[in-house]
N, C-alpha and C positions, 0 to 999 in steps of 0.2 A: 764891261764885264770881261775879265781875263779868259783867254782861251786855255783850258786846262792842259791840252797836249803841248801847245807852244810854251806855256809856262814851265812845264816839266822839262822840255828840251832846253829852254833857257837856263833853268836852275842847274841842270846837270852839266851842260856843255859850256855855258858862258859864266855863270856866277860861281859855281863851285871851284873852278880853277883859280879864281881871284882870292879865295879865302886864305888868310894868313899873309897876304902880300901887303907891303906898305904902299903909301901914296907914291913914294919915289920909285919903287919897283914898277908899279903900274904906269907911271909917267914915262919911265925909261922904255918900256915896251911900246907904248903909244908913239913915242918919239922915233924909235928905231923902225917900226913898221911904217910910220908916216913917211919917213925918208925914202924907204924902198918903194912905197906906192907912188910918191911924188915923182921919183925917177922914171917909173914905168909910165906914168901919165904924160910926163914931159916928152917922151919919145913915141907915144902912141899916135896912130893915125887919127886925123881929125874927121871922124865919121859921126853920123847922127847917133848911132848906137853907143859909141864911146861917150859922146856928150851926155846922152841920157843916163848912162851908168854913173858917170862922175857926178853929175848934178844930183842924182838920187843919193849918193854917198854923202855929199856935202850937206844936203837937206836933212838927212837923218842925224848927222853929227851935230849940226847947228841946233836942231830940235832937242837933241839929248843934252847939249850944253845948256840950253835954256832951262831944262828940267833941273839940272844939277846946280844951277845958279840959285835955285830956291834955298839950297843949303848954305851956300857960301855968302850970298848977298842978302838973304832973307826976302827975296822977291816972292810975291804970291804965285802959287802954282796956277798956270793957265792950262786948262784942259783943251788942247788943240791938236791938230795933225801936223805932220812934217811939211806938207806942201808949201806953206807960207815961207819956209826957210830954204827952200830949194831954189837955186839960181834959175833964171828964166831960160827958155829954149834959145833965145837969141844972144845969150852971153857969149862974147867972143872967146875962142879957145884959150888964148894966153891968159885972159882974165879968169876963166874957169879953173885953170891949173893953179893959178896964184890964189884963188879963193880956197882951194883945197889946202894948200900950204898954210895959209893964214888961219883957217879954221882948225887944222890939226895943231898949230902952234898955240891957239887959245885953249884947246883941249888939254894939251900937255901942261900949260901954265895953271889951269884950273886944277888938274890932278895934283900938281905939286903943292897947291895951296890948301888942299883938304887936310884937316887934322885927323888923327887916328879915330877919334869919336865920330867925326862926320862920315868916315868911310863906311860905318855901320848904320847910318841913318838911311831911312827909306824915302823914295820919291816914286810916285805912281808912273807906271809905263802903261800906255793904252792897251797893249796886247798881253803883257805879262803880269800886270798888277803891280803891287808894291815891290820895289827892287832896291837893294842897298846900293849906296853910291859906288862902292868898289865893283859891284855888278854892272852898273851903268858904264864904268870905264872899260870893263871887259867887253861889254856889249859894243861900245863904239869901236874898240880895237878889232874885235872879231868881225863885226859887220863890214867895216871898210876893207879888211883883208879878204874876206870871202867874196864880197861884191867886186873887188878889183879884178877878179878872174874874168869878169864879163868884158873888161877892157882888153881889146886885142889889137 
């Protein structure tokens, strides 16, 4: 059951800014922000807090990718949580940073593969309910950018 307050926040601050944007524009934003975040992570101290923050971001993005693949690949929707997509606590730091880069690369490629019609199709989000694909791309971009401030 979607949380109405969180859904409203998401609709206003995450989904609405993606309206009217093409797949290429959304992919370009994801790519640019991903490069900045990757550079930040590459130079960040190897602390447990930073590891936790980065693995959380990767897990959410992988989970979101899996949701969007239902549109692109016709995969059935699996109603799951992000935890299974999150790198383990013992993932070595260089591997963790590389996993972020590769995951973002997959996100950008998937964004570029979406058709105009697919951008307006919906996929269920556990907390926000049905969300259009362009909203999912905005969500992944916004989430990673916001959460990257936890990495110090």
